[in-house]
N, C-alpha and C positions, 0 to 999 in steps of 0.2 A: 504494497498500501505504501502511497508518493505520501512525503511529509504536506502537501497541497489538500488529497483527500483528504487526509487523519484530523485536520486544522477544521476540516467545513465538519466534518461529520462532528466533531468536540466540540464547534461553535451551535449546534443546531441541537445538541443536547442543553446549552450552558441556558440557551433562551426558552427553554419547556417552563412550565410552573415547575417547583422546588416539589412537590406530592412525582409527579409524572419522570422527576430526574432517580428520584427513591428508586418507583419501581424500573428502571429502565438501569440505573447500577446495579441494585440489588437481584435482576435478570440477567445482569452481565457474566458478575461475581459471581452466582450460584453456577455458571454456569447451561444456561437453561436457552432452549432456544425457542421462537415468540409460540411454536408447536406446542410445547409441553409447555408449557405455563398455559395457556390455552384448555390446555387437556386437563393438566394439575386444580385450575380454579371451575371447568365444568363451564367454558365459555367456548365461545369460533375464536379460531385464530384470528381472525379479520376486527374480534372486539382488539384485543389484543393491539393489536395494530394501532387501530382506532385512538386508543388509546395512547400510545406510546408517541402519538404523533399530537392528542393534545386534542383531544375530541370530546365530546361529550359522554357519561354513562352515565347508567345508573348507580345510585349508594348499595344494593344492594352486588350490585356488579363491582366497583369498587374494592367492596370492604370481601371479598372470595377472592379475590386478584393477590391484593395485600397478606392476605389471609396463607394463602399457597405460600408466598414469597417469604414468609416471617415474620413480616411485619403487620405495628400494629397504626392501624388509622384511628387519631383521636385527634378535638377540635381545640381548640383552644382560643380561650377571649382575648383576645386586642383590646387592649386599654384605648378606651376612646376621650381624649378632655373635653375635660367642660369648658365653657366659657370662663371660670374663673381659674380654672389653669392657666388657660390662654393668658388672660389678663396679667398673672403674676408672673408670666417668662417676658408679656413683653415688659413690664412697669420692672424688670430685675435688666433686660438690656438697657433700656432707655437711661436707668440711673447709672448701668453701668458705664453708655455712652458718654452721657453730661459729665463724669466723675474725670472721665479720662481727655475729655475736649478741656476742663478747667485746668487742669494740670499742665 
């Protein structure tokens, strides 16, 4: 495989959703083909191809694929800043900027 082709493949993986990257890396590190993963998951090879390409699938399909790879699918609550959080942060930034201008 040429360096150029290798870089193209690598950059394709890096631009995917982190979850998809984890699935592809786990499959490849365990040396499973897409067909083998499909059989282990109880889905079609086409479904695996679509998932790895960033296509949509059901949650139950995603759970079956990740379970077959020994991965755990979890959800995390992302902290969404409140208006008070943003106001405090802005006040601190403005105070810092003012003090640096005075010095």
